C-alpha positions as CSV (number, residue, x, y, z in Angstrom):
1,M,-0.3,-0.2,-0.1
2,I,1.0,3.6,-0.7
3,Q,-0.3,6.4,0.9
4,N,-0.1,9.9,2.0
5,S,-2.2,12.6,3.3
6,K,-3.6,12.9,-0.2
7,F,-4.3,9.4,-1.7
8,Q,-4.1,5.8,-0.9
9,T,-3.6,3.0,-3.1
10,T,-3.1,-0.6,-2.9
11,S,-0.5,-0.8,-5.9
12,T,2.5,-2.7,-6.1
13,E,4.2,-0.2,-8.2
14,L,5.1,3.6,-7.9
15,D,6.6,6.0,-10.7
16,V,6.7,9.8,-9.7
17,T,7.7,12.1,-12.4
18,K,8.3,16.0,-12.2
19,T,6.6,16.5,-9.2
20,S,7.1,18.8,-5.9
21,F,6.0,18.2,-2.9
22,I,6.0,21.4,-0.8
23,N,5.0,22.0,2.9
24,C,3.8,18.3,3.3
25,Y,3.4,16.7,6.9
26,S,2.4,13.3,8.5
27,K,1.8,12.5,12.2
28,G,3.2,9.1,11.0
29,K,5.6,7.6,8.3
30,G,6.6,9.3,5.3
31,G,6.3,13.2,5.3
32,S,5.3,13.3,1.6
33,I,5.3,9.5,0.4
34,S,4.7,6.1,2.6
35,I,5.1,2.8,1.1
36,I,3.9,0.6,3.7
37,S,3.9,-2.7,1.4
38,P,6.5,-4.3,-0.4
39,C,6.8,-1.7,-3.6
40,T,9.1,-1.1,-6.8
41,F,9.4,2.5,-6.3
42,S,10.8,4.9,-8.8
43,C,11.4,8.6,-8.5
44,V,12.7,10.9,-11.2
45,E,13.1,14.9,-11.2
46,T,11.1,15.6,-8.3
47,R,11.5,18.0,-5.3
48,F,10.4,17.6,-1.8
49,I,10.8,20.7,0.2
50,N,9.6,21.4,3.7
51,S,8.6,17.7,4.1
52,S,8.3,16.5,7.7
53,S,7.0,13.6,9.6
54,S,6.4,12.8,13.4
55,E,7.7,9.2,12.8
56,S,10.4,7.7,9.7
57,G,11.4,9.3,7.0
58,G,10.5,13.1,6.6
59,A,10.2,13.0,2.9
60,I,9.8,8.9,1.9
61,Y,9.2,6.0,4.0
62,G,9.4,3.1,1.9
63,L,9.1,-0.7,2.6
64,I,11.2,-1.4,-1.4
65,K,11.4,-4.3,-3.7
66,K,13.4,-1.6,-5.6
67,M,14.1,1.7,-5.6
68,I,15.3,4.4,-8.1
69,L,15.9,8.1,-7.5
70,S,17.2,9.9,-10.1
71,N,17.3,14.0,-10.5
72,I,15.6,14.2,-7.0
73,C,16.0,17.5,-4.7
74,F,15.3,17.0,-1.0
75,L,15.5,20.7,0.8
76,N,14.5,21.2,4.5
77,C,13.1,17.7,5.1
78,N,13.2,16.5,8.8
79,T,11.7,14.2,11.3
80,T,11.9,13.8,14.9
81,D,12.4,9.8,14.4
82,N,15.1,8.2,12.0
83,G,15.8,9.3,8.4
84,Q,15.1,13.3,7.7
85,A,15.1,12.9,4.1
86,N,14.8,9.1,3.6
87,Y,14.0,6.0,5.6
88,I,14.3,2.9,3.0
89,S,14.0,-0.6,4.3
90,C,14.4,-3.4,1.6
91,I,12.6,-6.7,1.7
92,D,15.9,-8.4,1.6
93,E,19.7,-8.4,1.1
94,S,19.3,-8.4,-3.1
95,V,17.1,-5.4,-3.3
96,Q,18.9,-2.8,-5.8
97,V,18.4,0.9,-4.2
98,N,20.1,3.6,-6.8
99,I,20.3,7.0,-5.7
100,S,21.7,9.3,-8.6
101,H,22.2,13.0,-9.5
102,T,20.5,13.8,-6.2
103,T,21.0,16.8,-3.6
104,I,20.2,16.3,-0.1
105,A,20.5,19.9,2.2
106,L,19.6,21.1,5.3
107,C,17.8,18.0,6.3
108,S,17.7,18.4,10.0
109,E,15.4,18.8,13.3
110,Y,18.4,19.9,15.5
111,K,16.5,22.0,17.8
112,R,13.6,19.9,18.5
113,G,15.4,17.3,20.2
114,M,16.6,13.4,19.7
115,N,16.7,12.8,15.9
116,Q,18.9,10.4,13.9
117,N,20.4,9.7,10.4
118,G,20.1,12.1,7.5
119,N,19.3,9.2,5.3
120,H,18.6,5.8,6.6
121,F,18.7,2.4,4.8
122,Q,17.8,-1.1,6.4
123,N,19.3,-4.3,3.8
124,G,19.3,-4.2,0.3
125,V,22.3,-2.9,-2.2
126,I,22.9,0.7,-2.0
127,S,24.7,3.1,-4.1
128,F,25.3,6.9,-4.4
129,N,26.3,8.4,-7.8
130,E,27.1,12.2,-8.3
131,A,25.2,13.0,-5.2
132,N,25.4,16.1,-3.2
133,I,24.7,15.8,0.9
134,S,25.0,19.4,2.9
135,K,24.2,20.9,6.0
136,S,22.4,17.7,7.4
137,I,22.5,17.8,11.1
138,T,21.1,15.0,13.8
139,T,21.6,14.3,17.4
140,R,22.3,10.8,17.1
141,G,23.6,8.3,14.2
142,A,25.1,9.6,11.0
143,A,24.3,12.9,9.1
144,A,24.7,11.8,6.1
145,I,23.9,8.2,5.3
146,S,23.5,5.2,7.7
147,T,23.2,1.7,6.8
148,Q,22.1,-1.6,8.9
149,K,22.7,-4.8,7.2
150,S,22.8,-3.2,3.6
151,S,25.3,-3.8,1.3
152,V,27.0,-0.3,0.1
153,S,28.0,-1.2,-3.5
154,L,29.7,2.1,-4.3
155,I,29.2,5.7,-3.2
156,S,31.0,7.7,-6.2
157,Y,31.9,11.3,-7.7
158,S,29.7,13.0,-4.6
159,N,29.9,15.5,-2.2
160,I,29.2,15.6,1.8
161,Q,29.7,18.9,3.3
162,D,28.7,21.0,6.5
163,C,27.3,17.8,8.1
164,V,27.3,17.5,11.9
165,S,26.3,14.3,13.8
166,I,27.9,11.6,16.2
167,S,29.5,10.4,12.7
168,I,29.0,11.3,8.7
169,L,28.8,7.7,7.2
170,D,27.7,4.8,9.6
171,F,27.6,1.4,7.9
172,F,26.7,-1.2,10.7
173,F,27.1,-5.1,9.9
174,T,27.7,-4.7,6.3
175,P,28.3,-7.8,4.7
176,H,30.4,-6.9,1.9
177,P,33.1,-4.8,1.1
178,V,32.6,-1.0,0.7
179,T,33.9,1.3,-2.1
180,I,34.1,4.9,-2.1
181,D,35.5,6.6,-4.9
182,H,35.8,10.5,-6.1
183,T,34.2,12.2,-3.1
184,N,34.7,15.1,-1.2
185,F,34.5,15.1,2.9
186,I,34.5,19.2,3.5
187,A,33.9,20.6,7.0
188,N,32.2,18.0,8.4
189,S,32.5,17.4,12.1
190,N,31.3,14.8,14.9
191,T,29.9,15.6,18.2
192,A,31.3,12.9,20.2
193,Q,35.2,11.3,20.4
194,S,34.1,8.9,17.6
195,N,35.2,8.4,14.0
196,L,33.7,10.7,11.3
197,L,33.3,7.1,8.7
198,V,32.2,4.3,10.7
199,F,32.4,1.3,8.8
200,S,32.0,-2.8,9.8
201,S,33.6,-4.3,6.7
202,N,36.6,-3.9,4.6
203,T,36.7,-0.5,2.7
204,V,38.6,1.3,0.1
205,L,38.7,4.8,-0.3
206,S,40.1,5.8,-3.9
207,S,40.9,9.6,-5.2
208,C,38.8,11.1,-2.5
209,Y,39.4,14.7,-1.0
210,F,39.3,15.8,2.7
211,E,39.5,19.2,3.8
212,R,38.2,20.9,7.2
213,N,36.6,18.1,8.7
214,K,36.7,17.9,12.6
215,G,37.2,14.6,14.4
216,Y,39.1,11.4,14.0
217,L,38.6,10.4,10.2
218,T,37.8,6.5,10.3
219,G,39.2,3.0,11.8
220,P,37.9,0.2,12.3
221,S,34.8,-0.3,14.4
222,A,34.0,-2.6,17.1
223,G,33.7,-6.2,16.4
224,P,35.7,-8.3,13.7
225,T,38.9,-7.1,12.2
226,I,38.6,-5.4,9.0
227,S,41.0,-3.4,7.0
228,I,40.8,0.4,5.8
229,F,42.4,1.2,2.7
230,M,42.8,4.8,1.1
231,K,44.4,5.6,-2.1
232,D,45.4,8.7,-4.0
233,C,43.5,10.8,-1.9
234,Y,44.0,14.1,-0.5
235,Y,43.8,15.7,2.8
236,D,45.1,18.7,5.2
237,L,45.1,17.6,8.6
238,I,48.0,14.5,8.8
239,K,46.5,13.3,12.5
240,F,43.5,11.9,11.0
241,L,45.7,9.0,9.4
242,I,48.1,8.5,12.1
243,S,45.5,8.5,14.8
244,S,42.9,6.3,12.7
245,G,45.8,3.7,11.8
246,V,44.6,3.1,8.2
247,Q,46.2,1.8,5.4
248,T,46.9,4.3,2.7
249,E,48.8,4.3,-0.7
250,N,50.1,7.8,-2.4
251,C,48.0,9.9,-0.2
252,Q,49.1,13.6,0.5
253,L,48.6,16.5,2.2
254,I,46.4,19.4,0.1
255,G,49.0,21.3,-1.7
256,E,48.8,24.4,-3.8
257,H,47.4,22.4,-7.3
258,A,45.1,20.0,-5.2
259,K,41.1,20.8,-5.6
260,P,37.9,19.0,-4.8
261,N,36.9,16.5,-7.5
262,T,34.7,18.1,-9.5
263,I,31.2,16.5,-9.2
264,G,28.9,16.0,-12.1
265,K,25.3,17.0,-13.2
266,Q,23.1,16.8,-9.5
267,G,19.7,17.6,-8.4
268,D,18.5,19.9,-11.4
269,A,14.8,19.6,-9.5
270,C,16.5,21.8,-6.9
271,I,16.4,25.3,-6.5
272,D,17.8,27.6,-3.9
273,E,16.0,29.6,-1.5
274,K,15.3,32.8,-3.7
275,S,14.2,31.0,-6.4
276,L,12.1,29.0,-4.4
277,K,10.3,32.0,-3.6
278,L,9.6,32.9,-7.1
279,S,8.6,29.5,-8.2
280,S,5.3,29.4,-9.9
281,S,4.8,25.8,-8.2
282,T,5.1,27.9,-4.6
283,N,1.8,27.6,-2.4
284,Y,1.6,31.5,-2.1
285,L,-1.6,31.2,-0.3
286,P,-0.1,31.3,3.4
287,Y,1.1,34.8,2.6
288,L,-1.9,36.0,1.0
289,L,-4.0,35.0,4.0
290,Y,-1.3,36.4,6.1
291,L,-1.5,39.9,4.6
292,A,-5.2,39.4,4.3
293,G,-5.2,39.3,8.0
294,I,-2.7,42.2,8.7
295,A,-5.3,44.5,6.3
296,S,-8.4,43.4,8.2
297,I,-6.5,44.2,11.7
298,I,-6.0,47.6,10.1
299,Y,-9.2,48.2,8.9
300,V,-11.0,47.1,12.1
301,L,-8.3,49.7,14.3
302,V,-9.3,52.7,11.7
303,F,-12.8,51.9,11.9
304,K,-13.0,52.0,15.8
305,F,-10.9,54.8,16.3
306,H,-13.5,56.7,13.6
307,S,-16.4,55.2,16.1
308,I,-14.5,56.6,19.0
309,V,-14.3,59.9,17.3
310,L,-17.9,60.3,16.5
311,L,-19.0,59.3,20.3
312,L,-16.8,61.9,21.6
313,S,-18.3,64.4,19.8
314,K,-21.9,63.7,20.9
315,L,-20.9,64.1,24.5
316,P,-23.1,66.8,26.2
317,G,-21.2,69.8,26.6
318,R,-18.8,68.5,23.9
319,T,-20.8,69.7,20.9
320,R,-21.5,73.1,22.4
321,S,-17.7,73.7,22.8
322,H,-17.8,73.5,19.4
323,T,-20.9,75.1,18.2
324,R,-20.4,78.7,16.7
325,T,-23.4,81.0,18.2
326,R,-24.5,84.4,17.1
327,P,-23.8,87.1,19.9
328,I,-26.5,89.0,21.7
329,T,-27.1,92.3,20.4
330,H,-28.5,94.9,23.2
331,Y,-30.6,97.6,22.0
332,H,-31.1,100.9,24.2
333,V,-34.1,102.3,24.2
């Protein structure tokens, strides 16, 4: 079953194309879309803006058989529970979840207390390609991506920047090796003495760029012994590598000619805040109602002021003082 506050269907397939979900809210799961029965889900060229929920999945909650997100914008989506933008539960470990050309920004709910994980996935095979995740702040879990029992096949040509939480990436009980390729990690920080990147399986970081991050970069998590291998990476603080004890090959400090990886086309559906205010798809009704309310208040105040003036003018003695009378003429005989 697929539902939100506007519709409900028992279909097991859902295709969403060139759609905007703006200012959506759910008291349950999934602020804009809630898939509560196993479904094949495809979403292309779509925006989720100011979407929120009281339970998991600020924008999307899904029980998934297969999922494709391409050219998507998640802007200012949040939940007080788990998965500020997405909470995706795959029906088994073979389910493919492909996310590409997607922007996820400002998906946080830090002021309202205990929330966790910017994007959370359970089971399945997860891949991110040319994604931009920025300014995600959570109080628990991973600010950008969290997985549990998922195979993270690839994170490539992506940008993770200005995110804050206990960790930035957190992969629990990952059954297969993880590859992160040509991805930038810039100005991220953690709120505890832990690693920014937490892995539970053998991991390769290739041609990645690390700049102005705060906290230890990475290291083996508790449990089975794993290897973390960094190759052809740039970084600005050598303590990250020394403290974490990862293996490195041809990694070097950021020099004059080192630049972040160029990230390709991503999230054309996304718009900045100024563009959002000018967009024809923006819901102007709340603003019009607000202006109408202000106008009504002004009208009432002016009307009452005028009525008070009229009332005062009719009081005894008030009229006489303002009434001109002819002078009395005395004649002498």
